[in-house]
C-alpha positions in Angstrom: 52.0 -53.6 40.4 48.7 -55.5 40.8 50.1 -57.6 43.6 51.3 -54.4 45.4 47.8 -53.0 45.0 46.2 -56.1 46.4 48.6 -55.9 49.4 47.5 -52.3 50.0 43.8 -53.4 49.9 44.5 -56.3 52.3 46.2 -53.9 54.7 43.3 -51.5 54.5 40.6 -54.1 55.1 42.6 -55.8 57.8 43.1 -52.4 59.5 39.3 -51.8 59.4 38.6 -55.1 61.0 40.8 -54.3 64.0 40.1 -50.6 64.2 39.0 -49.3 67.5 35.4 -48.1 68.0 35.5 -44.3 68.1 34.6 -42.9 71.5 34.8 -39.2 70.5 31.5 -37.3 69.7 33.4 -34.5 67.9 36.0 -35.8 65.4 37.0 -35.6 61.8 39.4 -37.4 59.4 39.9 -34.1 57.5 41.4 -30.8 58.5 39.2 -28.5 56.4 36.2 -28.7 54.1 35.4 -26.3 51.3 32.5 -26.3 48.8 32.3 -26.2 45.0 29.7 -24.3 43.1 27.6 -27.4 43.0 27.7 -27.8 46.8 30.1 -30.7 46.6 32.7 -31.0 49.4 36.4 -30.6 48.8 38.3 -32.0 51.8 41.8 -31.3 53.1 43.8 -34.5 53.9 47.5 -34.5 54.7 47.7 -30.9 53.6 46.3 -31.6 50.1 42.8 -30.8 48.8 40.8 -33.7 47.3 37.3 -34.4 46.1 35.7 -36.8 48.5 34.3 -39.8 46.6 33.5 -42.2 49.4 33.8 -42.5 53.1 33.8 -46.2 54.2 30.5 -47.7 52.9 28.9 -44.3 52.1 29.3 -42.3 48.9 29.5 -38.6 49.4 26.1 -38.2 47.7 24.5 -40.5 50.3 25.9 -38.5 53.2 24.9 -35.2 51.7 21.3 -36.4 51.0 21.0 -37.4 54.7 22.4 -34.1 55.9 20.1 -32.1 53.8 17.1 -34.0 55.0 18.1 -34.2 58.7 19.7 -30.8 59.3 18.1 -28.6 56.6 19.8 -25.2 56.4 22.7 -26.4 58.5 23.6 -29.4 56.4 27.0 -28.1 55.2 28.1 -27.3 58.8 26.9 -30.7 60.0 28.8 -32.5 57.3 32.0 -30.7 57.9 32.0 -30.3 61.7 29.7 -33.1 63.0 30.5 -36.1 60.9 30.4 -38.5 63.8 26.9 -37.5 64.7 25.8 -37.7 61.1 27.2 -41.2 60.5 25.8 -42.4 63.8 22.3 -41.1 62.9 22.7 -42.9 59.6 23.1 -46.2 61.5 26.8 -46.6 60.8 28.8 -45.1 63.8 32.4 -44.7 62.7 35.5 -46.6 63.9 38.7 -44.7 64.8 40.1 -45.4 61.3 38.2 -44.9 58.1 38.9 -45.8 54.4 38.7 -42.8 52.2 38.4 -42.7 48.4 39.7 -39.3 47.2 40.2 -37.8 43.8 42.6 -35.1 42.6 42.5 -34.1 39.0 41.7 -37.4 37.2 43.5 -39.7 39.8 41.6 -41.6 42.5 43.4 -42.8 45.6 42.4 -45.0 48.5 43.8 -44.0 51.9 43.3 -44.7 55.6 42.2 -41.7 57.6 41.9 -41.3 61.4 39.1 -39.5 63.2 40.5 -37.0 65.8 39.3 -34.0 67.8 42.3 -32.0 66.6 41.2 -32.4 63.0 37.6 -31.4 63.8 38.9 -28.2 65.5 40.9 -27.3 62.4 37.7 -27.8 60.3 35.8 -25.5 62.6 38.6 -22.9 62.5 38.6 -23.1 58.7 34.9 -22.6 58.6 35.2 -19.5 60.7 37.9 -18.1 58.4 35.7 -18.9 55.4 32.8 -16.9 56.9 35.0 -13.9 57.1 35.8 -14.3 53.4 32.2 -13.9 52.5 31.9 -10.3 53.8 32.0 -8.7 50.3 28.5 -7.4 49.9 28.6 -4.5 47.5 30.5 -3.3 44.4 30.5 0.1 42.7 27.9 0.9 40.0 30.6 1.0 37.3 31.7 -2.5 38.4 28.1 -3.7 38.2 27.9 -2.3 34.7 31.0 -4.3 33.7 29.5 -7.4 35.2 26.2 -6.9 33.2 28.3 -6.7 30.1 30.2 -9.8 31.0 26.8 -11.6 31.7 25.6 -10.5 28.2 28.8 -11.8 26.6 28.4 -15.2 28.4 24.8 -15.6 27.1 25.9 -14.6 23.6 28.9 -16.9 23.3 27.8 -19.9 25.5 24.0 -20.2 25.9 22.3 -22.7 23.7 18.7 -22.0 24.7 18.8 -18.3 23.9 18.8 -19.4 20.3 15.3 -20.9 20.8 13.8 -18.4 23.3 11.3 -15.9 22.1 12.8 -13.4 24.5 14.9 -10.2 23.9 17.3 -10.5 26.8 19.4 -7.6 25.4 16.5 -5.3 25.8 16.0 -6.4 29.4 19.6 -5.9 30.1 19.4 -2.4 28.6 16.6 -1.6 31.0 18.6 -3.0 33.9 21.6 -0.9 32.8 19.4 2.2 32.8 18.4 1.4 36.4 22.0 1.0 37.4 23.0 4.2 35.6 20.6 6.2 37.8 22.7 5.1 40.7 26.2 5.8 39.4 27.2 7.4 42.7 25.9 4.5 44.7 27.3 1.1 45.4 25.3 -1.9 44.2 24.3 -4.8 46.5 25.6 -8.1 45.1 22.5 -10.0 46.0 20.4 -7.4 44.2 22.5 -7.8 41.1 22.4 -11.6 41.4 18.6 -11.7 41.7 18.0 -9.3 38.8 20.3 -11.3 36.5 18.6 -14.6 37.7 15.2 -13.2 36.5 16.6 -12.6 33.1 18.3 -16.0 32.9 15.0 -17.7 33.9 13.2 -16.3 30.9 15.6 -18.0 28.5 14.2 -21.4 29.4 17.4 -23.3 30.2 16.4 -25.2 33.4 20.1 -26.3 34.1 21.1 -22.6 34.2 21.4 -20.5 37.4 22.8 -17.2 38.6 24.2 -17.5 42.2 26.1 -15.4 44.7 28.3 -18.1 46.1 29.2 -15.9 49.1 25.6 -15.4 50.2 25.1 -16.3 53.8 21.3 -16.6 54.6 22.2 -16.3 58.3 22.7 -12.5 57.8 19.1 -12.1 56.7 16.6 -12.9 59.6 13.5 -13.0 57.4 15.0 -15.2 54.7 13.9 -18.5 56.4 10.3 -17.4 57.2 7.6 -19.6 55.9 3.8 -19.7 55.6 2.2 -21.1 58.8 0.7 -24.0 56.9 1.9 -26.4 54.2 0.9 -25.9 50.6 0.9 -28.5 47.8 -0.4 -29.0 44.3 -3.5 -31.1 43.7 -5.4 -31.3 40.4 -3.8 -28.1 39.1 -4.8 -26.2 42.2 -3.0 -25.3 45.4 -4.3 -26.8 48.6 -3.4 -25.8 52.2 -2.4 -28.6 54.6 -1.2 -29.3 58.1 0.8 -32.3 59.2 -1.2 -34.5 61.7 1.5 -37.1 62.3 5.3 -37.6 62.1 4.9 -40.3 59.5 3.7 -38.0 56.7 -0.1 -37.9 57.1 -1.8 -34.5 56.4 -5.2 -32.9 56.6 -6.6 -29.8 55.1 -5.6 -26.6 56.9 -9.3 -25.5 56.7 -11.5 -28.5 56.2 -14.3 -26.5 54.6 -12.0 -24.3 52.5 -9.2 -26.6 51.2 -7.9 -24.4 48.3 -5.7 -21.3 48.3 -7.4 -18.7 46.1 -5.1 -15.6 46.5 -2.2 -14.1 48.3 -2.6 -10.4 49.2 -5.3 -10.0 46.6 -3.3 -11.7 43.8 -4.7 -15.0 42.4 -2.5 -17.8 43.5 -1.6 -18.9 39.9 -0.7 -15.3 39.0 1.3 -15.0 42.2 3.3 -18.1 41.4 3.9 -17.1 37.8 5.1 -13.6 38.7 7.1 -14.4 41.9 8.5 -18.0 41.4 10.4 -17.1 38.3 12.9 -19.9 38.5 10.2 -22.4 37.5 8.4 -20.2 35.1 9.5 -22.1 32.0 9.0 -25.6 33.5 6.2 -27.9 32.1 2.9 -26.9 33.7 2.6 -29.4 36.5 6.3 -29.1 37.4 5.9 -25.3 37.4 3.0 -25.6 39.9 4.8 -28.1 42.1 8.1 -26.1 42.2 6.2 -22.9 42.4 4.2 -23.8 45.5 7.4 -24.9 47.2 8.9 -21.4 46.5 5.8 -19.7 47.8 5.9 -21.8 50.9 9.3 -20.3 51.6 7.8 -16.9 51.7 10.9 -15.0 53.1 13.3 -16.3 50.5 10.8 -15.7 47.7 10.6 -12.0 48.5 14.3 -11.8 49.0 15.0 -13.4 45.5 12.6 -10.8 44.0 14.4 -7.9 45.7 11.1 -7.0 47.4 10.5 -6.0 51.0 8.5 -8.5 53.0 4.9 -7.2 53.4 3.9 -6.3 57.0 0.7 -8.4 56.7 -0.2 -11.4 54.5 -3.8 -12.0 53.6 -4.7 -15.5 52.3 -8.1 -16.2 50.8 -9.1 -19.9 51.2 -11.9 -21.3 49.1 -13.9 -24.4 48.4 -14.8 -23.2 44.9 -18.0 -21.5 46.0 -17.5 -19.7 49.3 -14.4 -18.1 50.8 -12.6 -17.6 54.1 -10.2 -14.6 54.4 -7.4 -14.7 57.0 -4.4 -12.6 58.0 -1.5 -14.9 58.7 1.9 -14.5 60.4 5.0 -16.2 59.0 6.9 -18.7 61.1 10.5 -20.0 61.3 9.4 -23.7 61.1 10.2 -25.7 58.0 6.8 -26.9 56.7 7.6 -28.0 53.1 5.4 -30.9 51.9 7.0 -34.3 51.8 5.2 -37.3 50.4 5.5 -40.8 51.8 6.7 -42.0 48.5 9.6 -39.5 48.7 10.3 -40.6 52.3 10.4 -44.3 51.1 12.9 -43.3 48.4 15.1 -41.7 51.0 15.1 -44.7 53.2 15.9 -47.0 50.2 18.9 -44.7 49.4 20.2 -45.3 52.9 19.8 -49.0 52.5 21.6 -48.9 49.2 24.5 -47.2 50.9 24.9 -50.4 53.0 24.9 -52.6 49.8 21.2 -53.6 50.3 19.2 -53.4 47.1 16.4 -55.7 47.7 13.8 -53.0 48.5 14.2 -51.6 45.0 12.2 -54.3 43.4 9.2 -56.6 44.3 6.6 -58.8 42.7 3.2 -57.1 42.9 -0.4 -58.4 42.7 -1.2 -60.1 39.3 2.4 -61.3 38.8 3.7 -57.9 37.9 7.3 -56.9 38.4 8.3 -53.6 39.9 11.6 -51.8 40.2 12.2 -48.3 41.5 15.1 -46.1 40.1 15.9 -43.7 42.9 18.7 -41.8 41.1 20.3 -42.1 37.7 23.3 -43.8 39.3 26.7 -44.4 37.7 27.7 -48.0 38.2 31.2 -46.9 39.2 29.7 -45.1 42.2 27.4 -48.0 43.3 29.2 -51.3 43.3 26.8 -54.3 42.9 23.9 -52.3 41.4 24.5 -53.5 37.8 24.6 -57.1 38.9 21.4 -56.5 40.9 19.5 -55.1 37.9 20.6 -58.1 35.8 19.2 -60.4 38.5 15.9 -58.5 38.6 15.4 -58.9 34.9 16.3 -62.6 35.1 13.8 -63.1 38.0 11.1 -61.2 36.2 11.4 -62.8 32.8 8.0 -64.6 33.2 6.0 -61.8 34.8 2.9 -60.3 33.2 4.5 -56.9 32.9 7.1 -54.7 34.4 6.7 -51.3 36.1 9.8 -49.0 36.2 9.2 -46.2 38.8 11.1 -43.0 38.1 9.0 -40.7 40.3 11.1 -38.1 42.3 14.2 -39.1 40.4 16.4 -36.0 40.1 18.7 -37.3 37.4 22.4 -38.1 37.3 24.3 -40.2 34.7 23.1 -42.3 31.8 24.5 -45.7 32.7 21.2 -47.0 33.8 19.6 -46.0 30.5 21.9 -48.2 28.5 21.5 -51.1 30.9 17.7 -51.0 30.8 17.8 -50.6 27.0 19.6 -53.9 26.6 16.5 -55.6 28.2 13.6 -53.3 27.0 14.4 -52.5 23.4 13.0 -55.3 21.1 15.5 -56.6 18.5 13.1 -55.4 15.8 13.6 -51.8 16.9 17.4 -51.9 17.4 19.4 -49.7 16.9 17.0 -47.1 18.4 17.6 -43.4 18.1 16.8 -42.1 21.6 18.0 -38.5 21.7 19.4 -35.8 19.4 21.5 -32.9 20.7 23.5 -30.0 19.4 26.4 -28.4 21.2 26.8 -24.6 21.2 30.3 -24.2 19.9 32.4 -22.5 17.3 34.8 -25.4 17.1 34.7 -27.8 14.2 36.0 -30.7 16.2 33.9 -33.9 15.6 34.6 -35.2 19.1 33.3 -33.2 22.0 34.1 -35.0 25.3 31.2 -33.3 27.2 28.8 -35.0 24.7 30.5 -38.5 24.6 30.1 -38.6 28.4 26.4 -38.5 27.7 26.7 -41.3 25.0 26.1 -38.7 22.3 28.1 -39.0 19.1 28.1 -37.5 15.6 27.1 -39.5 12.5 30.6 -40.4 11.4 31.9 -41.2 14.9 33.8 -44.5 15.2 31.4 -45.3 18.0 28.8 -46.1 15.3 28.7 -48.9 12.7 26.9 -49.1 9.4 23.8 -50.4 11.1 23.7 -47.4 13.4 24.2 -45.0 10.5 21.4 -46.7 8.6 19.1 -46.3 11.6 20.1 -42.6 11.8 19.3 -42.1 8.1 15.9 -43.7 8.5 15.1 -41.7 11.6 16.2 -38.4 10.1 13.7 -38.7 7.2 10.9 -37.8 9.6 12.8 -35.9 12.3 12.6 -32.1 12.5 13.2 -29.8 15.5 10.0 -28.1 16.6 11.8 -24.7 16.6 14.4 -23.5 14.1 17.8 -22.2 15.2 21.0 -21.1 13.6 22.8 -24.4 13.1 26.0 -22.5 12.1 26.4 -21.6 15.8 26.2 -25.3 16.9 28.0 -28.5 16.3 26.7 -31.2 14.0 23.9 -33.2 15.5 24.8 -35.8 18.1 22.8 -39.0 18.5 22.2 -41.3 21.4 21.7 -44.8 20.1 20.3 -47.6 22.3 20.5 -51.3 21.4 18.8 -54.5 22.3 20.8 -57.0 24.3 21.2 -60.7 24.1 18.3 -61.3 26.5 15.2 -59.1 26.1 12.3 -58.7 28.4 9.4 -59.7 26.2 6.4 -58.4 28.3 4.9 -54.8 28.4 6.9 -52.2 30.2 5.2 -49.3 32.1 7.5 -46.3 33.0 5.9 -44.5 35.9 6.9 -40.8 36.2 5.8 -37.6 37.8 6.6 -33.9 37.7 9.6 -34.5 39.9 11.3 -36.8 37.3 14.1 -34.5 36.1 17.2 -34.3 33.9 18.6 -37.7 33.1 15.4 -39.3 34.5 13.4 -37.5 31.9 16.0 -38.4 29.2 15.4 -42.0 30.2 11.6 -41.5 29.9 11.7 -39.8 26.5 14.3 -42.3 25.2 11.9 -45.3 25.5 8.7 -43.4 24.5 7.3 -44.7 21.2 8.5 -48.3 21.5 5.7 -50.7 20.9 6.2 -52.5 24.2 6.5 -49.4 26.4 3.9 -47.1 27.9 4.7 -43.9 29.8 2.2 -43.5 32.7 1.8 -40.8 35.3 2.2 -37.1 34.6 4.5 -35.0 32.4 8.0 -35.1 33.6 10.0 -32.0 34.6 12.1 -32.2 31.4 15.5 -30.6 31.0 18.8 -32.0 29.7 21.7 -29.7 30.1 25.5 -29.6 29.6 26.5 -26.7 31.8 29.4 -24.3 31.8 30.2 -22.2 34.9 31.7 -18.8 34.7 32.3 -16.1 37.4 31.5 -12.5 36.7 34.6 -10.3 36.9 33.9 -8.1 39.9 31.0 -9.5 41.9 32.2 -13.1 41.5 28.6 -14.1 40.9 28.6 -17.6 39.4 26.7 -18.0 36.1 25.8 -21.5 35.1 24.6 -21.9 31.5 23.7 -24.9 29.4 25.6 -25.2 26.1 23.5 -28.0 24.7 20.1 -28.2 22.9 18.6 -31.6 23.7 15.7 -32.9 21.6 13.2 -35.7 22.1 12.3 -38.0 19.2 9.3 -35.8 18.5 11.5 -32.8 17.9 10.6 -31.0 21.1 13.2 -29.9 23.5 13.2 -31.6 26.9 13.4 -28.2 28.6 10.1 -26.5 28.9 8.2 -29.5 27.5 9.1 -32.6 29.5 7.9 -35.9 28.3 4.1 -36.4 28.2 2.7 -39.7 29.4 0.8 -42.0 27.1 -1.6 -42.6 30.0 -2.3 -39.7 32.3 -2.5 -40.8 36.0 -2.4 -37.8 38.3 -1.9 -37.8 42.1 -5.2 -38.0 44.0 -6.2 -36.5 47.3 -5.8 -39.9 49.2 -2.2 -40.1 48.0 -1.5 -36.4 49.0 -3.1 -36.7 52.5 -2.5 -40.3 53.6 0.4 -41.4 51.4 -1.4 -44.2 49.8 0.3 -44.9 46.4 -2.8 -44.4 44.3 -0.8 -43.8 41.1 0.9 -47.2 41.4 -2.5 -48.8 42.2 -3.9 -47.3 39.0 -1.1 -48.8 37.0 -1.8 -52.2 38.5 -5.5 -51.9 37.7 -4.7 -50.9 34.2 -2.4 -53.9 33.6 -4.7 -56.4 35.3 -7.7 -55.3 33.4 -6.1 -55.9 30.0 
């Protein structure tokens, strides 16, 4: 069997070598593409539907990241219909034939596909049919009432964070039911229902949750894409107005003498963000501001998601802290979201990684200080060669003065990297190290929960732990208590993530550099190492959150409700959601970094280490 598999691989790679260069500008190896609730593509190949894992050298995630950045609102269409253009712009124009790694159920297969115009036309035709399926816009009031009841049932039976939240969601649902009842003879717009339920979900504090109308087509709403005519960004807990002055990410203040935004239509900007940008309302303070200004930037979608009519005029008051400048502005169709040069560098490094080039991830900095950037919380299965590269980095940096691990703008992913870094970072004197405690919302008594083991979380008596692990848990538990109480009868037994020292430890200080965009598994990484004697967390408080989501569709509207079934605690007893992980040394972004892209935070870490 192994020999047969090797022959297949040999055939595939030989075929690639002799494959003809593709001359078509419109072609596809698939005949249709549809999308999951998480915006992941499911492709049709040989009349079967598969999850696309990899296309030649590129993982699906790498191609999607490029499409989102390059084509913005049209990224799904570009991925499905214009794959040749996408890959060419990525620097890897395709050959006629392509190696595809596809997955169906739990089985992965590797096949040879062929780009053709006929396939691409079928993809286009499928997309047109798919648009027609999205025409359901309204349901009856009685159907809406049924969906509200279904939503309540989901929160009661599935949600973990509702057991911590100081929020009476049932009372809010009753008020919403009353508003629906007054319209019993009317139909209810599904987007209206979605947005009202999303507001309630946001108050629970589960940052991995969402309420989404998967049939929503923003193209049907002309004002949805309108934005403020300038760029806004957070700086020192305030909102500044900017304009781009170059294509390479340099900015200047929109009004040199009045850099800060004071109010929008008479409402103080912080109040405006808190009341309108409800999705980030329960985020840690700096993440809340950063996410909030992005939502306000997208003014049209912000009002749409609040079920509000876009105002006919928008008055912005700019200030320097002493005097003010009042201005009526008109919204524009341009996309003006702020992007830092650090974020752009990360994106370029992701493209390099897709080609098997890892060298830009690490470097030796002034003062003999090692540096490595973690762009995503990758799974080693998805990025061949990455694990070996990390081993080589630690081997090369063994005699450096210190090591900086940069997690800024890392959106999360899996926990493979956490275990790998632990083997080098955790001192033998601290091993085994309890890194994370979590509880699963469940009525089942089963000791093994597969959704938890996938996160390296196990119960006390798990066969994954030995006596030394259980001794470490006992010692840790003497001083561990959750910050908020909850009904443990509605949850599993506690699950623990234990990290251990490896055979070869890095013996110098480690500085983990984070910002308010370090999210999910990236913030789990940060909190896991906080408290070790050789580790300092530097930067600003992370965005927190550690979820284990379930997805359910409401009966009538087919609105997708995503809800987290896990409570995840840091070593200090605080949840990751709503708190994030606070740095040991606070190093905020400064104006030079915001405007010119100079990496002041990294410079401050270097100064800190070199002055010791």
